[in-house]
C-alpha positions as CSV (number, residue, x, y, z in Angstrom):
1,M,108.3,105.5,-20.2
2,A,104.9,103.9,-20.3
3,A,103.8,106.1,-17.4
4,I,105.0,109.2,-19.3
5,R,103.1,108.1,-22.5
6,E,100.0,107.4,-20.4
7,R,100.2,110.9,-18.8
8,R,100.6,112.5,-22.3
9,H,97.6,110.6,-23.6
10,Q,95.6,111.5,-20.6
11,G,96.6,115.2,-21.0
12,A,95.6,115.1,-24.6
13,A,92.2,113.6,-23.8
14,D,91.6,116.1,-21.1
15,M,92.5,118.9,-23.5
16,K,90.2,117.5,-26.1
17,R,87.3,117.3,-23.6
18,H,88.0,120.8,-22.5
19,S,88.0,122.0,-26.1
20,I,84.7,120.3,-26.8
21,R,83.1,121.8,-23.7
22,S,84.4,125.2,-24.7
23,D,83.1,124.9,-28.2
24,L,79.7,123.8,-26.9
25,L,79.5,126.7,-24.6
26,F,80.5,129.0,-27.4
27,I,77.8,127.6,-29.7
28,G,75.2,127.7,-26.9
29,G,76.0,131.3,-26.0
30,Y,75.8,132.4,-29.6
31,M,72.5,130.6,-30.2
32,I,71.0,132.3,-27.2
33,R,72.2,135.7,-28.4
34,S,70.9,134.9,-31.9
35,I,67.5,133.9,-30.7
36,S,67.3,137.1,-28.6
37,A,68.3,139.1,-31.6
38,L,65.6,137.4,-33.7
39,A,63.0,138.1,-31.1
40,L,64.0,141.7,-30.9
41,A,63.7,141.9,-34.7
42,F,60.2,140.6,-34.6
43,L,59.3,142.9,-31.8
44,A,60.5,145.8,-33.9
45,T,58.2,144.6,-36.7
46,P,54.6,145.8,-36.7
47,A,52.6,143.2,-34.7
48,V,50.0,142.2,-37.2
49,A,48.5,138.7,-37.8
50,T,44.9,138.8,-39.0
51,T,42.8,136.2,-40.7
52,Y,39.4,136.5,-42.3
53,V,37.5,133.3,-43.3
54,G,34.0,133.0,-44.6
55,T,31.5,132.0,-47.3
56,S,29.5,134.2,-49.6
57,S,27.5,134.2,-52.8
58,T,27.6,138.0,-53.4
59,A,30.3,140.7,-53.5
60,T,32.3,140.8,-50.2
61,V,33.9,144.0,-48.8
62,I,36.4,143.8,-45.9
63,D,37.6,147.0,-44.3
64,I,40.9,146.1,-42.7
65,P,41.7,148.3,-39.6
66,G,45.2,149.4,-38.6
67,L,48.2,148.6,-40.7
68,S,49.4,152.1,-40.0
69,T,52.6,151.4,-38.3
70,P,55.6,151.9,-40.6
71,G,56.7,148.6,-42.1
72,T,56.1,146.1,-44.8
73,Y,52.8,144.1,-44.9
74,R,51.7,141.0,-46.8
75,L,48.2,140.0,-47.8
76,D,47.5,136.5,-49.0
77,F,44.1,135.5,-50.3
78,T,42.6,132.2,-51.5
79,F,39.1,131.6,-52.9
80,S,37.4,128.3,-53.7
81,R,36.9,129.6,-57.3
82,P,38.3,132.5,-59.3
83,L,36.9,135.9,-58.5
84,Y,37.4,139.6,-59.4
85,V,39.5,141.2,-56.7
86,Y,40.3,144.8,-55.8
87,F,42.5,146.0,-52.9
88,E,43.4,149.5,-52.0
89,A,45.5,151.0,-49.1
90,Y,44.5,154.6,-48.5
91,I,47.8,156.3,-47.8
92,Y,47.9,160.0,-47.3
93,R,51.1,162.0,-47.6
94,E,52.1,165.6,-46.6
95,F,55.4,167.4,-47.3
96,W,57.0,170.7,-46.2
97,W,60.0,172.4,-47.8
98,Y,62.4,174.8,-46.0
99,R,65.4,176.9,-47.1
100,D,67.8,178.4,-44.5
101,G,65.2,177.6,-41.8
102,E,62.4,179.5,-43.6
103,Y,59.2,177.8,-44.8
104,I,58.9,177.7,-48.6
105,A,56.0,175.6,-49.6
106,S,54.0,172.4,-48.8
107,D,52.2,169.7,-50.7
108,D,49.8,166.9,-49.7
109,G,47.6,164.3,-51.3
110,P,46.9,160.6,-51.7
111,A,49.5,158.0,-52.3
112,F,47.4,154.9,-52.8
113,F,48.6,151.3,-53.1
114,S,46.1,149.4,-55.2
115,Y,45.7,146.0,-56.8
116,L,43.2,145.4,-59.6
117,P,43.9,142.5,-62.0
118,D,42.1,142.5,-65.3
119,D,40.6,139.0,-64.9
120,R,39.4,136.7,-62.1
121,V,42.1,135.2,-59.8
122,Q,41.9,132.4,-57.2
123,S,44.9,133.2,-55.1
124,N,47.7,135.6,-54.8
125,S,50.0,137.5,-52.4
126,L,50.4,141.3,-52.2
127,W,53.2,143.3,-50.5
128,W,53.2,147.0,-49.7
129,T,55.2,149.3,-47.5
130,V,54.0,152.1,-45.2
131,S,56.8,154.7,-44.7
132,G,57.4,156.6,-41.5
133,P,58.2,160.3,-41.0
134,F,61.3,161.4,-42.8
135,S,63.5,164.4,-43.6
136,G,66.2,164.9,-46.1
137,W,68.0,167.5,-48.1
138,Q,67.4,168.2,-51.8
139,G,70.3,170.5,-52.6
140,D,69.9,173.5,-50.2
141,I,66.2,172.7,-49.5
142,L,65.2,170.6,-46.4
143,E,62.2,168.3,-47.2
144,V,60.1,167.1,-44.2
145,G,57.1,164.8,-44.5
146,Y,55.1,161.9,-43.3
147,Y,52.6,159.2,-44.5
148,R,49.3,158.4,-42.8
149,V,47.2,155.3,-43.5
150,D,43.5,156.2,-43.6
151,G,42.2,152.7,-44.2
152,N,42.6,149.5,-46.2
153,R,39.8,147.8,-48.2
154,L,39.6,144.5,-49.9
155,S,36.6,143.6,-52.1
156,F,36.0,140.5,-54.2
157,G,33.1,138.7,-56.0
158,D,31.7,137.8,-59.4
159,P,28.6,139.6,-60.8
160,D,28.2,136.8,-63.4
161,D,28.1,133.9,-60.9
162,S,26.0,133.9,-57.8
163,S,27.0,130.4,-56.6
164,P,28.6,130.3,-53.1
165,Y,32.3,130.6,-52.6
166,N,34.7,130.3,-49.7
167,Y,37.5,132.7,-48.9
168,Q,40.5,133.0,-46.6
169,I,42.4,136.2,-46.2
170,N,45.7,136.3,-44.2
171,I,47.5,139.6,-43.3
172,T,50.9,139.7,-41.7
173,A,53.7,142.1,-41.1
174,V,57.0,141.2,-42.8
175,P,60.4,141.5,-41.0
176,E,62.7,144.0,-42.7
177,P,65.4,142.4,-44.9
178,A,68.1,144.2,-42.9
179,Q,67.0,142.3,-39.8
180,W,67.4,139.0,-41.5
181,A,70.7,140.0,-43.1
182,L,72.2,140.9,-39.6
183,L,71.1,137.5,-38.2
184,I,72.5,135.5,-41.2
185,T,75.8,137.5,-41.0
186,G,76.0,136.7,-37.3
187,F,75.6,132.9,-38.0
188,G,78.3,133.1,-40.7
189,L,80.8,134.8,-38.3
190,A,80.0,132.3,-35.6
191,G,80.7,129.4,-38.0
192,A,84.0,130.9,-39.1
193,A,85.0,131.5,-35.4
194,L,84.0,127.9,-34.6
195,R,86.2,126.5,-37.4
196,R,89.2,128.4,-36.2
197,R,88.6,127.2,-32.7
198,V,88.4,123.5,-33.9
199,R,91.6,123.9,-36.0
200,A,93.4,125.4,-33.0
201,S,92.2,122.7,-30.6
202,T,93.2,120.0,-33.1
203,G,96.6,121.4,-33.5
204,S,97.1,121.6,-29.7
205,A,96.1,118.0,-29.3
206,A,98.5,116.9,-32.1
207,I,101.4,118.7,-30.4
208,A,100.5,117.0,-27.1
């Protein structure tokens, strides 16, 4: 009898070790897939990371190149003292309308994003989105259009104070919320699956 109980205990221990190894492999495999998915999400995001740092005592104007790939962008600025700030993204739009495959009309013009606070500011963060080409139906009319970025300009200073000031400007691309949502959902599903596996392995060990 003692030998039988020993074999049963040994079998339960082997089953538990196998379950732990299986769970670790499961978690490791999911982590690798999650990291790969996150890397792909960042690759799908416009590759932008620009910093401007300097010192000035007069008005400063920074023409920011690029930022034309569709996506969401973030601009963070910090000054050593409050300054007047103005930012504008020069976005141009153009649309065409069709009915039954026949051209009807078109429209074009600026679609600026601008930031102009009433008073001096020392730091802030701005977000804006550049849309890509699109098409959609408005009733029986097909609307086709696109947006183009012709430039981005940030200017700051204080005409009433000529003392030196320091500035730091950071510009980055922001991953789309849908990309983060997919990743978080995946982690939740993996956690639920892992809990089921643990309960199943615990039940099997108890039966043994």
